[in-house]
C-alpha positions in Angstrom: 79.0 84.7 91.0 77.5 82.7 88.2 74.0 83.1 87.1 71.8 82.0 84.2 69.6 84.3 82.2 67.3 84.0 79.2 67.8 86.4 76.3 66.1 86.8 73.0 68.2 85.2 70.2 68.9 88.5 68.4 70.1 90.2 71.7 72.4 87.3 72.4 73.9 87.5 68.9 74.4 91.2 69.2 76.1 90.7 72.6 78.4 88.1 71.2 79.3 90.4 68.3 79.9 93.3 70.6 82.0 91.3 73.1 84.2 90.0 70.2 84.7 93.5 68.8 85.7 94.8 72.2 87.9 91.8 72.9 86.2 91.0 76.2 84.4 87.9 77.4 80.6 88.0 77.0 80.2 87.8 80.8 82.3 90.9 81.2 80.1 92.7 78.6 77.0 91.7 80.6 78.5 92.9 83.8 79.5 96.2 82.4 76.0 96.7 80.8 74.4 95.9 84.1 76.7 98.3 86.0 75.8 101.1 83.5 72.1 100.3 83.8 72.1 100.4 87.6 74.2 103.7 87.6 71.7 105.3 85.2 68.7 104.3 87.4 70.5 105.5 90.5 70.8 108.9 88.9 67.2 108.9 88.0 66.3 108.0 91.6 68.3 110.9 92.9 66.5 113.3 90.4 63.2 111.9 91.4 63.9 112.5 95.1 65.1 116.0 94.5 62.0 116.7 92.5 59.9 115.5 95.4 61.7 117.6 97.9 61.4 120.8 95.8 57.8 120.1 95.0 57.1 120.2 98.8 58.5 123.7 99.2 56.0 125.9 100.9 54.6 128.2 98.2 54.1 130.9 100.8 57.8 130.8 101.8 58.8 131.0 98.1 56.6 134.0 97.6 58.0 135.7 100.7 61.6 135.1 99.3 60.6 136.5 95.9 59.2 139.6 97.5 62.4 140.1 99.6 64.6 139.7 96.5 62.6 142.2 94.5 62.8 144.7 97.4 66.5 144.1 97.7 67.1 144.8 94.0 64.9 147.9 94.2 67.0 149.1 97.1 70.3 148.4 95.2 69.3 150.0 92.0 67.3 153.0 93.2 70.0 155.5 92.4 71.0 153.9 89.1 70.5 155.9 85.9 68.9 153.7 83.3 
């Protein structure tokens, strides 16, 4: 699909130079750059959603799990010679 965009002159010249050095058409350079940009932000979105999920963990449940883990370790190591 064709599209028209406006770029600052310096960015356009850098894109021209980069495309030439890679031996690819400028439009392919722009397409690759956009794909990378979208992939990067998709990853950020996943991290953001995971952070939201884990921030909603019930603190009481987490505390109970921690207590159970400590008790389990105590039971497992009660006969160990330190």
